[in-house]
mmCIF file as gemmi writes it, N, C-alpha and C atoms, coordinates in Angstrom:
data_model
loop_
_atom_site.group_PDB
_atom_site.id
_atom_site.type_symbol
_atom_site.label_atom_id
_atom_site.label_alt_id
_atom_site.label_comp_id
_atom_site.label_asym_id
_atom_site.label_entity_id
_atom_site.label_seq_id
_atom_site.pdbx_PDB_ins_code
_atom_site.Cartn_x
_atom_site.Cartn_y
_atom_site.Cartn_z
_atom_site.occupancy
_atom_site.B_iso_or_equiv
_atom_site.pdbx_formal_charge
_atom_site.auth_seq_id
_atom_site.auth_asym_id
_atom_site.pdbx_PDB_model_num
ATOM 1 N N . MET Axp A 1 ? 18.812 23.427 -6.875 1 0 ? 1 A 1
ATOM 2 C CA . MET Axp A 1 ? 18.036 23.906 -5.541 1 0 ? 1 A 1
ATOM 3 C C . MET Axp A 1 ? 17.972 23.166 -4.548 1 0 ? 1 A 1
ATOM 4 N N . GLN Axp A 2 ? 18.032 23.163 -3.357 1 0 ? 2 A 1
ATOM 5 C CA . GLN Axp A 2 ? 18.045 22.571 -2.444 1 0 ? 2 A 1
ATOM 6 C C . GLN Axp A 2 ? 16.477 22.225 -1.923 1 0 ? 2 A 1
ATOM 7 N N . PRO Axp A 3 ? 16.392 21.031 -1.092 1 0 ? 3 A 1
ATOM 8 C CA . PRO Axp A 3 ? 14.47 20.703 -0.565 1 0 ? 3 A 1
ATOM 9 C C . PRO Axp A 3 ? 14.672 21.738 0.36 1 0 ? 3 A 1
ATOM 10 N N . ALA Axp A 4 ? 13.419 22.139 0.861 1 0 ? 4 A 1
ATOM 11 C CA . ALA Axp A 4 ? 12.574 23.372 1.533 1 0 ? 4 A 1
ATOM 12 C C . ALA Axp A 4 ? 13.315 22.559 3.266 1 0 ? 4 A 1
ATOM 13 N N . THR Axp A 5 ? 13.303 22.945 4.223 1 0 ? 5 A 1
ATOM 14 C CA . THR Axp A 5 ? 13.604 22.37 5.543 1 0 ? 5 A 1
ATOM 15 C C . THR Axp A 5 ? 12.667 22.592 6.055 1 0 ? 5 A 1
ATOM 16 N N . ILE Axp A 6 ? 12.706 21.525 7.34 1 0 ? 6 A 1
ATOM 17 C CA . ILE Axp A 6 ? 11.239 21.669 7.983 1 0 ? 6 A 1
ATOM 18 C C . ILE Axp A 6 ? 11.901 22.052 9.469 1 0 ? 6 A 1
ATOM 19 N N . PRO Axp A 7 ? 11.219 23.121 10.15 1 0 ? 7 A 1
ATOM 20 C CA . PRO Axp A 7 ? 12.153 23.533 11.313 1 0 ? 7 A 1
ATOM 21 C C . PRO Axp A 7 ? 11.616 22.576 12.459 1 0 ? 7 A 1
ATOM 22 N N . TYR Axp A 8 ? 12.457 22.404 13.171 1 0 ? 8 A 1
ATOM 23 C CA . TYR Axp A 8 ? 12.639 21.259 14.013 1 0 ? 8 A 1
ATOM 24 C C . TYR Axp A 8 ? 11.525 21.753 15.262 1 0 ? 8 A 1
ATOM 25 N N . GLN Axp A 9 ? 10.718 20.797 15.375 1 0 ? 9 A 1
ATOM 26 C CA . GLN Axp A 9 ? 9.53 21.055 16.809 1 0 ? 9 A 1
ATOM 27 C C . GLN Axp A 9 ? 9.809 19.559 17.523 1 0 ? 9 A 1
ATOM 28 N N . PRO Axp A 10 ? 9.963 20.336 18.725 1 0 ? 10 A 1
ATOM 29 C CA . PRO Axp A 10 ? 10.794 19.142 20.002 1 0 ? 10 A 1
ATOM 30 C C . PRO Axp A 10 ? 9.483 18.065 20.184 1 0 ? 10 A 1
ATOM 31 N N . GLU Axp A 11 ? 8.584 19.275 20.751 1 0 ? 11 A 1
ATOM 32 C CA . GLU Axp A 11 ? 7.125 18.373 21.075 1 0 ? 11 A 1
ATOM 33 C C . GLU Axp A 11 ? 5.758 18.909 20.213 1 0 ? 11 A 1
ATOM 34 N N . THR Axp A 12 ? 4.741 18.797 20.229 1 0 ? 12 A 1
ATOM 35 C CA . THR Axp A 12 ? 3.285 19.033 19.962 1 0 ? 12 A 1
ATOM 36 C C . THR Axp A 12 ? 2.439 18.289 20.36 1 0 ? 12 A 1
ATOM 37 N N . ILE Axp A 13 ? 1.596 19.141 21.215 1 0 ? 13 A 1
ATOM 38 C CA . ILE Axp A 13 ? 0.492 18.067 22.055 1 0 ? 13 A 1
ATOM 39 C C . ILE Axp A 13 ? -0.604 17.9 20.528 1 0 ? 13 A 1
ATOM 40 N N . ILE Axp A 14 ? -0.916 16.602 21.021 1 0 ? 14 A 1
ATOM 41 C CA . ILE Axp A 14 ? -2.174 16.231 19.834 1 0 ? 14 A 1
ATOM 42 C C . ILE Axp A 14 ? -3.523 15.471 20.978 1 0 ? 14 A 1
ATOM 43 N N . THR Axp A 15 ? -4.704 15.228 20.122 1 0 ? 15 A 1
ATOM 44 C CA . THR Axp A 15 ? -5.558 14.748 21.139 1 0 ? 15 A 1
ATOM 45 C C . THR Axp A 15 ? -5.951 13.372 20.592 1 0 ? 15 A 1
ATOM 46 N N . VAL Axp A 16 ? -6.385 12.308 21.128 1 0 ? 16 A 1
ATOM 47 C CA . VAL Axp A 16 ? -6.434 11.29 20.478 1 0 ? 16 A 1
ATOM 48 C C . VAL Axp A 16 ? -8.139 11.281 20.981 1 0 ? 16 A 1
ATOM 49 N N . THR Axp A 17 ? -8.608 11.026 19.729 1 0 ? 17 A 1
ATOM 50 C CA . THR Axp A 17 ? -10.613 11.23 19.828 1 0 ? 17 A 1
ATOM 51 C C . THR Axp A 17 ? -10.884 10.279 20.342 1 0 ? 17 A 1
ATOM 52 N N . ARG Axp A 18 ? -12.22 10.313 20.493 1 0 ? 18 A 1
ATOM 53 C CA . ARG Axp A 18 ? -12.822 8.785 21.41 1 0 ? 18 A 1
ATOM 54 C C . ARG Axp A 18 ? -12.958 7.742 20.428 1 0 ? 18 A 1
ATOM 55 N N . LYS Axp A 19 ? -12.984 8.09 18.892 1 0 ? 19 A 1
ATOM 56 C CA . LYS Axp A 19 ? -12.342 6.496 18.457 1 0 ? 19 A 1
ATOM 57 C C . LYS Axp A 19 ? -11.189 6.29 17.932 1 0 ? 19 A 1
ATOM 58 N N . GLY Axp A 20 ? -10.602 6.715 19.246 1 0 ? 20 A 1
ATOM 59 C CA . GLY Axp A 20 ? -8.836 6.443 18.493 1 0 ? 20 A 1
ATOM 60 C C . GLY Axp A 20 ? -8.19 7.384 17.392 1 0 ? 20 A 1
ATOM 61 N N . GLN Axp A 21 ? -8.925 8.393 17.048 1 0 ? 21 A 1
ATOM 62 C CA . GLN Axp A 21 ? -7.75 8.678 15.815 1 0 ? 21 A 1
ATOM 63 C C . GLN Axp A 21 ? -7.327 10.424 16.611 1 0 ? 21 A 1
ATOM 64 N N . ILE Axp A 22 ? -6.076 10.246 15.687 1 0 ? 22 A 1
ATOM 65 C CA . ILE Axp A 22 ? -5.231 11.573 15.923 1 0 ? 22 A 1
ATOM 66 C C . ILE Axp A 22 ? -5.061 12.117 14.881 1 0 ? 22 A 1
ATOM 67 N N . THR Axp A 23 ? -5.239 13.703 14.746 1 0 ? 23 A 1
ATOM 68 C CA . THR Axp A 23 ? -4.567 14.593 13.548 1 0 ? 23 A 1
ATOM 69 C C . THR Axp A 23 ? -3.039 15.099 13.646 1 0 ? 23 A 1
ATOM 70 N N . LEU Axp A 24 ? -2.559 14.632 12.52 1 0 ? 24 A 1
ATOM 71 C CA . LEU Axp A 24 ? -0.955 14.628 12.327 1 0 ? 24 A 1
ATOM 72 C C . LEU Axp A 24 ? -0.539 16.114 12.267 1 0 ? 24 A 1
ATOM 73 N N . PRO Axp A 25 ? 0.31 17.019 12.677 1 0 ? 25 A 1
ATOM 74 C CA . PRO Axp A 25 ? 0.454 18.354 12.813 1 0 ? 25 A 1
ATOM 75 C C . PRO Axp A 25 ? 1.143 18.362 11.34 1 0 ? 25 A 1
ATOM 76 N N . ALA Axp A 26 ? 0.832 19.576 10.738 1 0 ? 26 A 1
ATOM 77 C CA . ALA Axp A 26 ? 1.598 19.582 9.472 1 0 ? 26 A 1
ATOM 78 C C . ALA Axp A 26 ? 2.982 19.431 9.144 1 0 ? 26 A 1
ATOM 79 N N . HIS Axp A 27 ? 3.604 19.705 10.026 1 0 ? 27 A 1
ATOM 80 C CA . HIS Axp A 27 ? 5.078 19.717 9.964 1 0 ? 27 A 1
ATOM 81 C C . HIS Axp A 27 ? 5.669 18.336 9.944 1 0 ? 27 A 1
ATOM 82 N N . ALA Axp A 28 ? 4.881 17.427 10.739 1 0 ? 28 A 1
ATOM 83 C CA . ALA Axp A 28 ? 4.947 16.11 10.594 1 0 ? 28 A 1
ATOM 84 C C . ALA Axp A 28 ? 4.51 15.613 9.773 1 0 ? 28 A 1
ATOM 85 N N . ARG Axp A 29 ? 3.349 15.835 8.957 1 0 ? 29 A 1
ATOM 86 C CA . ARG Axp A 29 ? 3.285 14.863 7.769 1 0 ? 29 A 1
ATOM 87 C C . ARG Axp A 29 ? 4.175 15.603 6.507 1 0 ? 29 A 1
ATOM 88 N N . ARG Axp A 30 ? 4.631 16.756 6.35 1 0 ? 30 A 1
ATOM 89 C CA . ARG Axp A 30 ? 5.569 16.943 5.84 1 0 ? 30 A 1
ATOM 90 C C . ARG Axp A 30 ? 6.689 16.689 5.719 1 0 ? 30 A 1
ATOM 91 N N . LEU Axp A 31 ? 7.118 15.978 6.995 1 0 ? 31 A 1
ATOM 92 C CA . LEU Axp A 31 ? 8.865 15.287 7.269 1 0 ? 31 A 1
ATOM 93 C C . LEU Axp A 31 ? 8.109 13.958 7.224 1 0 ? 31 A 1
ATOM 94 N N . LEU Axp A 32 ? 7.104 13.112 7.327 1 0 ? 32 A 1
ATOM 95 C CA . LEU Axp A 32 ? 6.884 11.773 6.368 1 0 ? 32 A 1
ATOM 96 C C . LEU Axp A 32 ? 6.612 11.899 5.342 1 0 ? 32 A 1
ATOM 97 N N . ASN Axp A 33 ? 6.445 12.752 4.737 1 0 ? 33 A 1
ATOM 98 C CA . ASN Axp A 33 ? 6.01 12.663 3.142 1 0 ? 33 A 1
ATOM 99 C C . ASN Axp A 33 ? 4.794 12.031 3.443 1 0 ? 33 A 1
ATOM 100 N N . THR Axp A 34 ? 3.589 12.435 3.804 1 0 ? 34 A 1
ATOM 101 C CA . THR Axp A 34 ? 2.312 11.534 3.405 1 0 ? 34 A 1
ATOM 102 C C . THR Axp A 34 ? 1.567 11.478 2.22 1 0 ? 34 A 1
ATOM 103 N N . GLU Axp A 35 ? 1.837 12.913 1.697 1 0 ? 35 A 1
ATOM 104 C CA . GLU Axp A 35 ? 1.4 12.767 0.245 1 0 ? 35 A 1
ATOM 105 C C . GLU Axp A 35 ? 1.666 12.059 -0.403 1 0 ? 35 A 1
ATOM 106 N N . LYS Axp A 36 ? 2.898 11.613 -0.423 1 0 ? 36 A 1
ATOM 107 C CA . LYS Axp A 36 ? 2.905 10.478 -1.744 1 0 ? 36 A 1
ATOM 108 C C . LYS Axp A 36 ? 2.765 9.165 -1.178 1 0 ? 36 A 1
ATOM 109 N N . ASN Axp A 37 ? 2.904 9.104 0.252 1 0 ? 37 A 1
ATOM 110 C CA . ASN Axp A 37 ? 2.512 7.745 0.872 1 0 ? 37 A 1
ATOM 111 C C . ASN Axp A 37 ? 1.958 7.643 1.917 1 0 ? 37 A 1
ATOM 112 N N . PRO Axp A 38 ? 0.321 7.593 2.305 1 0 ? 38 A 1
ATOM 113 C CA . PRO Axp A 38 ? -0.498 8.357 3.292 1 0 ? 38 A 1
ATOM 114 C C . PRO Axp A 38 ? -0.04 7.095 4.406 1 0 ? 38 A 1
ATOM 115 N N . LYS Axp A 39 ? 0.38 5.835 4.03 1 0 ? 39 A 1
ATOM 116 C CA . LYS Axp A 39 ? 0.883 4.995 5.354 1 0 ? 39 A 1
ATOM 117 C C . LYS Axp A 39 ? 1.758 5.083 6.035 1 0 ? 39 A 1
ATOM 118 N N . LEU Axp A 40 ? 1.336 4.952 7.355 1 0 ? 40 A 1
ATOM 119 C CA . LEU Axp A 40 ? 2.734 5.102 8.481 1 0 ? 40 A 1
ATOM 120 C C . LEU Axp A 40 ? 2.257 3.964 9.125 1 0 ? 40 A 1
ATOM 121 N N . ALA Axp A 41 ? 3.804 3.582 9.651 1 0 ? 41 A 1
ATOM 122 C CA . ALA Axp A 41 ? 4.09 2.841 10.796 1 0 ? 41 A 1
ATOM 123 C C . ALA Axp A 41 ? 3.89 3.364 12.33 1 0 ? 41 A 1
ATOM 124 N N . VAL Axp A 42 ? 3.175 2.703 13.154 1 0 ? 42 A 1
ATOM 125 C CA . VAL Axp A 42 ? 3.353 2.721 14.272 1 0 ? 42 A 1
ATOM 126 C C . VAL Axp A 42 ? 4.186 1.898 15.232 1 0 ? 42 A 1
ATOM 127 N N . VAL Axp A 43 ? 5.427 2.364 15.592 1 0 ? 43 A 1
ATOM 128 C CA . VAL Axp A 43 ? 6.097 1.306 16.442 1 0 ? 43 A 1
ATOM 129 C C . VAL Axp A 43 ? 6.376 1.76 17.951 1 0 ? 43 A 1
ATOM 130 N N . VAL Axp A 44 ? 5.53 0.454 18.972 1 0 ? 44 A 1
ATOM 131 C CA . VAL Axp A 44 ? 5.618 0.874 20.069 1 0 ? 44 A 1
ATOM 132 C C . VAL Axp A 44 ? 7.009 0.223 20.507 1 0 ? 44 A 1
ATOM 133 N N . GLU Axp A 45 ? 7.926 1.303 21.332 1 0 ? 45 A 1
ATOM 134 C CA . GLU Axp A 45 ? 9.034 0.946 21.689 1 0 ? 45 A 1
ATOM 135 C C . GLU Axp A 45 ? 8.734 0.396 22.999 1 0 ? 45 A 1
ATOM 136 N N . PRO Axp A 46 ? 9.98 -0.535 24.038 1 0 ? 46 A 1
ATOM 137 C CA . PRO Axp A 46 ? 9.945 -1.155 25.158 1 0 ? 46 A 1
ATOM 138 C C . PRO Axp A 46 ? 9.885 0.209 25.947 1 0 ? 46 A 1
ATOM 139 N N . ASP Axp A 47 ? 9.936 1.299 26.258 1 0 ? 47 A 1
ATOM 140 C CA . ASP Axp A 47 ? 10.073 2.186 27.201 1 0 ? 47 A 1
ATOM 141 C C . ASP Axp A 47 ? 8.786 2.86 26.988 1 0 ? 47 A 1
ATOM 142 N N . GLY Axp A 48 ? 7.995 2.348 26.16 1 0 ? 48 A 1
ATOM 143 C CA . GLY Axp A 48 ? 6.224 2.551 25.86 1 0 ? 48 A 1
ATOM 144 C C . GLY Axp A 48 ? 5.99 3.957 24.874 1 0 ? 48 A 1
ATOM 145 N N . SER Axp A 49 ? 7.262 4.769 24.833 1 0 ? 49 A 1
ATOM 146 C CA . SER Axp A 49 ? 7.098 5.489 23.519 1 0 ? 49 A 1
ATOM 147 C C . SER Axp A 49 ? 6.593 5.272 22.201 1 0 ? 49 A 1
ATOM 148 N N . LEU Axp A 50 ? 6.31 6.214 21.342 1 0 ? 50 A 1
ATOM 149 C CA . LEU Axp A 50 ? 5.822 5.672 20.359 1 0 ? 50 A 1
ATOM 150 C C . LEU Axp A 50 ? 6.597 6.086 18.598 1 0 ? 50 A 1
ATOM 151 N N . THR Axp A 51 ? 6.93 5.637 17.677 1 0 ? 51 A 1
ATOM 152 C CA . THR Axp A 51 ? 7.641 6.358 17.005 1 0 ? 51 A 1
ATOM 153 C C . THR Axp A 51 ? 6.596 6.014 15.836 1 0 ? 51 A 1
ATOM 154 N N . LEU Axp A 52 ? 6.533 7.269 14.844 1 0 ? 52 A 1
ATOM 155 C CA . LEU Axp A 52 ? 5.768 7.281 13.276 1 0 ? 52 A 1
ATOM 156 C C . LEU Axp A 52 ? 7.143 6.954 12.523 1 0 ? 52 A 1
ATOM 157 N N . LYS Axp A 53 ? 6.8 6.307 11.29 1 0 ? 53 A 1
ATOM 158 C CA . LYS Axp A 53 ? 8.063 6.041 10.17 1 0 ? 53 A 1
ATOM 159 C C . LYS Axp A 53 ? 7.251 5.23 9.168 1 0 ? 53 A 1
ATOM 160 N N . GLN Axp A 54 ? 7.714 5.785 7.802 1 0 ? 54 A 1
ATOM 161 C CA . GLN Axp A 54 ? 7.26 5.215 6.702 1 0 ? 54 A 1
ATOM 162 C C . GLN Axp A 54 ? 7.521 3.619 6.909 1 0 ? 54 A 1
ATOM 163 N N . PRO Axp A 55 ? 6.285 2.693 6.595 1 0 ? 55 A 1
ATOM 164 C CA . PRO Axp A 55 ? 6.545 1.179 6.692 1 0 ? 55 A 1
ATOM 165 C C . PRO Axp A 55 ? 7.257 0.995 5.498 1 0 ? 55 A 1
ATOM 166 N N . LYS Axp A 56 ? 7.942 -0.408 5.602 1 0 ? 56 A 1
ATOM 167 C CA . LYS Axp A 56 ? 9.105 -1.156 4.512 1 0 ? 56 A 1
ATOM 168 C C . LYS Axp A 56 ? 7.999 -1.445 3.578 1 0 ? 56 A 1
ATOM 169 N N . TYR Axp A 57 ? 7.276 -1.908 3.878 1 0 ? 57 A 1
ATOM 170 C CA . TYR Axp A 57 ? 5.948 -2.443 2.507 1 0 ? 57 A 1
ATOM 171 C C . TYR Axp A 57 ? 4.738 -1.88 3.152 1 0 ? 57 A 1
ATOM 172 N N . PRO Axp A 58 ? 4.468 -0.758 2.357 1 0 ? 58 A 1
ATOM 173 C CA . PRO Axp A 58 ? 2.985 0.253 2.917 1 0 ? 58 A 1
ATOM 174 C C . PRO Axp A 58 ? 1.825 -0.509 2.42 1 0 ? 58 A 1
ATOM 175 N N . THR Axp A 59 ? 1.993 -1.752 1.325 1 0 ? 59 A 1
ATOM 176 C CA . THR Axp A 59 ? 0.767 -1.947 0.859 1 0 ? 59 A 1
ATOM 177 C C . THR Axp A 59 ? 0.686 -3.465 0.473 1 0 ? 59 A 1
ATOM 178 N N . LEU Axp A 60 ? -0.174 -4.215 0.101 1 0 ? 60 A 1
ATOM 179 C CA . LEU Axp A 60 ? 0.03 -5.597 -0.332 1 0 ? 60 A 1
ATOM 180 C C . LEU Axp A 60 ? 0.409 -5.929 -1.401 1 0 ? 60 A 1
ATOM 181 N N . GLU Axp A 61 ? 0.822 -5.325 -2.391 1 0 ? 61 A 1
ATOM 182 C CA . GLU Axp A 61 ? 1.332 -5.157 -3.693 1 0 ? 61 A 1
ATOM 183 C C . GLU Axp A 61 ? 3.022 -4.842 -3.447 1 0 ? 61 A 1
ATOM 184 N N . SER Axp A 62 ? 2.937 -4.091 -2.48 1 0 ? 62 A 1
ATOM 185 C CA . SER Axp A 62 ? 4.643 -3.82 -2.585 1 0 ? 62 A 1
ATOM 186 C C . SER Axp A 62 ? 5.083 -5.165 -1.574 1 0 ? 62 A 1
ATOM 187 N N . LEU Axp A 63 ? 4.776 -6.291 -1.417 1 0 ? 63 A 1
ATOM 188 C CA . LEU Axp A 63 ? 5.233 -7.376 -0.476 1 0 ? 63 A 1
ATOM 189 C C . LEU Axp A 63 ? 5.379 -8.368 -2.007 1 0 ? 63 A 1
ATOM 190 N N . ALA Axp A 64 ? 4.984 -8.292 -2.946 1 0 ? 64 A 1
ATOM 191 C CA . ALA Axp A 64 ? 5.157 -9.365 -4.425 1 0 ? 64 A 1
ATOM 192 C C . ALA Axp A 64 ? 6.731 -9.307 -4.615 1 0 ? 64 A 1
ATOM 193 N N . GLY Axp A 65 ? 7.291 -10.683 -4.768 1 0 ? 65 A 1
ATOM 194 C CA . GLY Axp A 65 ? 8.278 -10.974 -4.877 1 0 ? 65 A 1
ATOM 195 C C . GLY Axp A 65 ? 9.721 -11.081 -3.783 1 0 ? 65 A 1
ATOM 196 N N . ILE Axp A 66 ? 9.262 -10.712 -2.631 1 0 ? 66 A 1
ATOM 197 C CA . ILE Axp A 66 ? 9.776 -10.565 -1.86 1 0 ? 66 A 1
ATOM 198 C C . ILE Axp A 66 ? 10.454 -12.418 -1.184 1 0 ? 66 A 1
ATOM 199 N N . ILE Axp A 67 ? 9.602 -12.907 -1.626 1 0 ? 67 A 1
ATOM 200 C CA . ILE Axp A 67 ? 10.018 -14.569 -0.574 1 0 ? 67 A 1
ATOM 201 C C . ILE Axp A 67 ? 9.932 -15.064 -2.038 1 0 ? 67 A 1
ATOM 202 N N . PRO Axp A 68 ? 11.275 -15.596 -2.109 1 0 ? 68 A 1
ATOM 203 C CA . PRO Axp A 68 ? 11.647 -16.688 -3.08 1 0 ? 68 A 1
ATOM 204 C C . PRO Axp A 68 ? 10.807 -17.805 -3.682 1 0 ? 68 A 1
ATOM 205 N N . PRO Axp A 69 ? 10.354 -18.34 -4.828 1 0 ? 69 A 1
ATOM 206 C CA . PRO Axp A 69 ? 9.776 -19.692 -4.715 1 0 ? 69 A 1
ATOM 207 C C . PRO Axp A 69 ? 9.906 -20.869 -4.467 1 0 ? 69 A 1
ATOM 208 N N . LEU Axp A 70 ? 9.441 -21.252 -4.28 1 0 ? 70 A 1
ATOM 209 C CA . LEU Axp A 70 ? 9.61 -22.971 -3.649 1 0 ? 70 A 1
ATOM 210 C C . LEU Axp A 70 ? 10.293 -23.639 -4.485 1 0 ? 70 A 1
ATOM 211 N N . ASN Axp A 71 ? 11.398 -24.584 -4.334 1 0 ? 71 A 1
ATOM 212 C CA . ASN Axp A 71 ? 12.347 -25.382 -4.949 1 0 ? 71 A 1
ATOM 213 C C . ASN Axp A 71 ? 10.824 -26.552 -5.94 1 0 ? 71 A 1
ATOM 214 N N . SER Axp A 72 ? 9.978 -26.714 -4.998 1 0 ? 72 A 1
ATOM 215 C CA . SER Axp A 72 ? 8.97 -27.755 -5.39 1 0 ? 72 A 1
ATOM 216 C C . SER Axp A 72 ? 7.554 -27.578 -4.136 1 0 ? 72 A 1
ATOM 217 N N . PRO Axp A 73 ? 6.724 -27.623 -5.28 1 0 ? 73 A 1
ATOM 218 C CA . PRO Axp A 73 ? 5.23 -27.807 -4.061 1 0 ? 73 A 1
ATOM 219 C C . PRO Axp A 73 ? 5.558 -28.255 -2.646 1 0 ? 73 A 1
ATOM 220 N N . LYS Axp A 74 ? 5.061 -28.137 -1.298 1 0 ? 74 A 1
ATOM 221 C CA . LYS Axp A 74 ? 5.158 -29.236 -0.671 1 0 ? 74 A 1
ATOM 222 C C . LYS Axp A 74 ? 3.209 -29.853 -0.045 1 0 ? 74 A 1
ATOM 223 N N . THR Axp A 75 ? 3.42 -31.167 0.162 1 0 ? 75 A 1
ATOM 224 C CA . THR Axp A 75 ? 2.174 -31.437 0.109 1 0 ? 75 A 1
ATOM 225 C C . THR Axp A 75 ? 1.677 -31.07 1.258 1 0 ? 75 A 1
ATOM 226 N N . TRP Axp A 76 ? 0.117 -30.891 1.618 1 0 ? 76 A 1
ATOM 227 C CA . TRP Axp A 76 ? -0.231 -30.499 3.034 1 0 ? 76 A 1
ATOM 228 C C . TRP Axp A 76 ? 0.518 -31.252 4.111 1 0 ? 76 A 1
ATOM 229 N N . GLU Axp A 77 ? 0.679 -32.121 4.024 1 0 ? 77 A 1
ATOM 230 C CA . GLU Axp A 77 ? 1.613 -33.308 4.948 1 0 ? 77 A 1
ATOM 231 C C . GLU Axp A 77 ? 2.472 -32.611 5.642 1 0 ? 77 A 1
ATOM 232 N N . GLU Axp A 78 ? 3.382 -32.218 4.508 1 0 ? 78 A 1
ATOM 233 C CA . GLU Axp A 78 ? 5.004 -31.448 4.862 1 0 ? 78 A 1
ATOM 234 C C . GLU Axp A 78 ? 4.717 -30.119 5.519 1 0 ? 78 A 1
ATOM 235 N N . VAL Axp A 79 ? 3.365 -29.384 4.99 1 0 ? 79 A 1
ATOM 236 C CA . VAL Axp A 79 ? 3.117 -28.011 5.707 1 0 ? 79 A 1
ATOM 237 C C . VAL Axp A 79 ? 2.956 -28.382 6.823 1 0 ? 79 A 1
ATOM 238 N N . GLU Axp A 80 ? 2.438 -29.003 7.343 1 0 ? 80 A 1
ATOM 239 C CA . GLU Axp A 80 ? 1.927 -29.681 8.55 1 0 ? 80 A 1
ATOM 240 C C . GLU Axp A 80 ? 3.28 -30.045 9.731 1 0 ? 80 A 1
ATOM 241 N N . ALA Axp A 81 ? 3.974 -31.089 9.22 1 0 ? 81 A 1
ATOM 242 C CA . ALA Axp A 81 ? 5.126 -30.986 9.732 1 0 ? 81 A 1
ATOM 243 C C . ALA Axp A 81 ? 6.398 -30.085 9.996 1 0 ? 81 A 1
ATOM 244 N N . ILE Axp A 82 ? 6.015 -29.189 9.025 1 0 ? 82 A 1
ATOM 245 C CA . ILE Axp A 82 ? 6.632 -27.805 9.301 1 0 ? 82 A 1
ATOM 246 C C . ILE Axp A 82 ? 6.536 -26.911 10.234 1 0 ? 82 A 1
ATOM 247 N N . ILE Axp A 83 ? 5.297 -26.684 10.225 1 0 ? 83 A 1
ATOM 248 C CA . ILE Axp A 83 ? 4.464 -26.029 11.073 1 0 ? 83 A 1
ATOM 249 C C . ILE Axp A 83 ? 4.586 -26.516 12.684 1 0 ? 83 A 1
ATOM 250 N N . ALA Axp A 84 ? 4.251 -27.749 12.789 1 0 ? 84 A 1
ATOM 251 C CA . ALA Axp A 84 ? 4.897 -28.76 14.197 1 0 ? 84 A 1
ATOM 252 C C . ALA Axp A 84 ? 6.164 -28.357 14.585 1 0 ? 84 A 1
ATOM 253 N N . GLU Axp A 85 ? 7.239 -28.409 13.725 1 0 ? 85 A 1
ATOM 254 C CA . GLU Axp A 85 ? 8.507 -28.387 14.287 1 0 ? 85 A 1
ATOM 255 C C . GLU Axp A 85 ? 9.117 -27.247 14.722 1 0 ? 85 A 1
ATOM 256 N N . ASP Axp A 86 ? 8.535 -25.905 13.764 1 0 ? 86 A 1
ATOM 257 C CA . ASP Axp A 86 ? 8.46 -24.721 13.983 1 0 ? 86 A 1
ATOM 258 C C . ASP Axp A 86 ? 8.024 -24.4 15.207 1 0 ? 86 A 1
ATOM 259 N N . ARG Axp A 87 ? 6.753 -25.005 15.719 1 0 ? 87 A 1
ATOM 260 C CA . ARG Axp A 87 ? 6.11 -24.986 16.784 1 0 ? 87 A 1
ATOM 261 C C . ARG Axp A 87 ? 7.089 -25.113 18.23 1 0 ? 87 A 1
ATOM 262 N N . THR Axp A 88 ? 7.638 -26.352 18.341 1 0 ? 88 A 1
ATOM 263 C CA . THR Axp A 88 ? 8.183 -27.041 19.116 1 0 ? 88 A 1
ATOM 264 C C . THR Axp A 88 ? 9.277 -26.041 19.114 1 0 ? 88 A 1
ATOM 265 N N . GLU Axp A 89 ? 10.242 -25.55 18.181 1 0 ? 89 A 1
ATOM 266 C CA . GLU Axp A 89 ? 11.355 -24.742 18.272 1 0 ? 89 A 1
ATOM 267 C C . GLU Axp A 89 ? 11.157 -23.297 19.387 1 0 ? 89 A 1
ATOM 268 N N . ALA Axp A 90 ? 9.81 -23.002 18.708 1 0 ? 90 A 1
ATOM 269 C CA . ALA Axp A 90 ? 9.674 -21.574 19.674 1 0 ? 90 A 1
ATOM 270 C C . ALA Axp A 90 ? 9.288 -21.987 20.956 1 0 ? 90 A 1
ATOM 271 N N . TYR Axp A 91 ? 8.569 -23.231 21.33 1 0 ? 91 A 1
ATOM 272 C CA . TYR Axp A 91 ? 8.317 -23.601 22.569 1 0 ? 91 A 1
ATOM 273 C C . TYR Axp A 91 ? 9.695 -23.759 23.475 1 0 ? 91 A 1
ATOM 274 N N . LEU Axp A 92 ? 10.511 -24.499 22.824 1 0 ? 92 A 1
ATOM 275 C CA . LEU Axp A 92 ? 11.42 -24.972 23.647 1 0 ? 92 A 1
ATOM 276 C C . LEU Axp A 92 ? 12.429 -23.816 23.6 1 0 ? 92 A 1
ATOM 277 N N . ALA Axp A 93 ? 12.518 -22.736 22.846 1 0 ? 93 A 1
ATOM 278 C CA . ALA Axp A 93 ? 13.423 -21.727 23.112 1 0 ? 93 A 1
ATOM 279 C C . ALA Axp A 93 ? 13.046 -20.701 23.875 1 0 ? 93 A 1
ATOM 280 N N . LYS Axp A 94 ? 11.43 -20.688 24.457 1 0 ? 94 A 1
ATOM 281 C CA . LYS Axp A 94 ? 11.056 -20.01 25.613 1 0 ? 94 A 1
ATOM 282 C C . LYS Axp A 94 ? 11.587 -20.697 26.467 1 0 ? 94 A 1
ATOM 283 N N . GLN Axp A 95 ? 11.656 -21.674 26.753 1 0 ? 95 A 1
ATOM 284 C CA . GLN Axp A 95 ? 11.858 -22.575 28.178 1 0 ? 95 A 1
ATOM 285 C C . GLN Axp A 95 ? 13.035 -22.457 28.578 1 0 ? 95 A 1
ATOM 286 N N . LYS Axp A 96 ? 14.27 -21.742 27.555 1 0 ? 96 A 1
ATOM 287 C CA . LYS Axp A 96 ? 15.575 -21.583 28.214 1 0 ? 96 A 1
ATOM 288 C C . LYS Axp A 96 ? 15.998 -20.201 28.988 1 0 ? 96 A 1
C-alpha cells in the first residue's frame, strides 16, 4: 500500500496574529507530520525567506548521548582556560 500523496500547493497566505502566532494549513501539517512530532524548526535563510522543517533534536531528551563523555573531569580553572582560548580564537577569526 502506497502512502497518500499530498497535493502540491506552491503558496498559501497565512496571517500572523498580534501575539505572533500563525496557523499552519492542513496540507503543511500533514507534510511536516506534526501529529507525530509537534515541534518545528524555523530557519531564517540569508535572503530573508523562512523554511520550516523537523528539528534534528526536538526535545531535550533527544540530546542525551550525542556528546561523548570526557576522558577525565576538568577543574573549574581548566574550564575557564578553555573558554578564554575559544573566545580568543573567535575574536581573531573575526579580525581576518
